N, C-alpha and C positions, 0 to 999 in steps of 0.2 A: 772345073773351068766355068767361067761366066758365060753369059750370052755372047754368041758370035765367036766362041773359041778363045776368048781372052781370059785373063786371070780374074778370079772372083775377088770381091772386095775383102773378104775374110783372108784370102791368101795374100793379097797386097799388104794388108795390115801386118800379117805375120812376117812377111819379108822385110817390111820397114822396121819392125821391132828388132829383127835379127841384125840389120845394118846398124841400128842405134847401139846395140850391145857391142858390136865389133868396134865401132868408133869410140865408145866409152872405154873399152879395154885398151885401145891404142893410147888414149889420153892418159890413162892411169900409168902407162909405161913411159911415154915420152914427155908428159907434163909433170915430171917428178919434182919433188922438193929439192933434190940436188940441182936440177936444171934451173929451178927458180932462184936458188941461192947464188949459183954461178952467174946468172943473168944480172941479178941485183948487185953482185960484187963488181961487175963491169960498169953498170950504170952509176953506182955510188963511188966507184974508185976506192973500194974498201976490201980488205981481206975477207974471204969467206968465213973464217972462224970468228969474225966480229959481227956477223949478221944475226938478227933476231927476226923471226917470222911470226906474224899474227894473222890467223885466218879470219877474214871478214865473212866469207861464204866459201862454198866449195870451189868457186872459180875466181875469187878475188882475195888477194893477200896483201898485207902491208909488210914491208921489209924495212927494218931499221939497222943502221950501221954507220960508224964514223960521223956521228952528229947529224945524220940526214935520215929522212924517211921517204919511201917511194911506194906507189901502188902498182901492183901487177895483176893482170887478168889472164886467165887461161883461155887461149883461143885455139879452137880445133878446126883442122881442115879435114880432107878426106882420109888421109893416112896417118896424121900425127897431130899432136897438140903441143903448143909452146906457151911459155909465160911471156907476156908482152908488157913493157913499161907503159903506164898510162900517164901522160903529161911529163913533167920534170920532177926529179927529186927535190924535196924542200928541206931546208935546214930545220932541225928539231930545236925547239926552244930550250934554252938552258936557264938555270936559276940565275937570277940577277945577283951581282956582287953586292955585299953589304956596303952601306954608305958610311 
């Protein structure tokens, strides 16, 4: 215990680290690739089997499907994490028709 009967700084850091591990584990479970693709399918109006996912970072992914691309970020709360659409999906450029 710290001065005055409180928690020591070392104990506080240990507890904070434990909470971070629990939150990360929850994110790994609830912020799954399946949930990402399902959210993207709804946002893009595209069947799940036509989705392509590219990781930009551990918390940001681009999803392509049905001629569109969208950016999703993993947002975590106290108990869970979900993939959230950032902005609006944009049409993916296609090759120009020959003249």
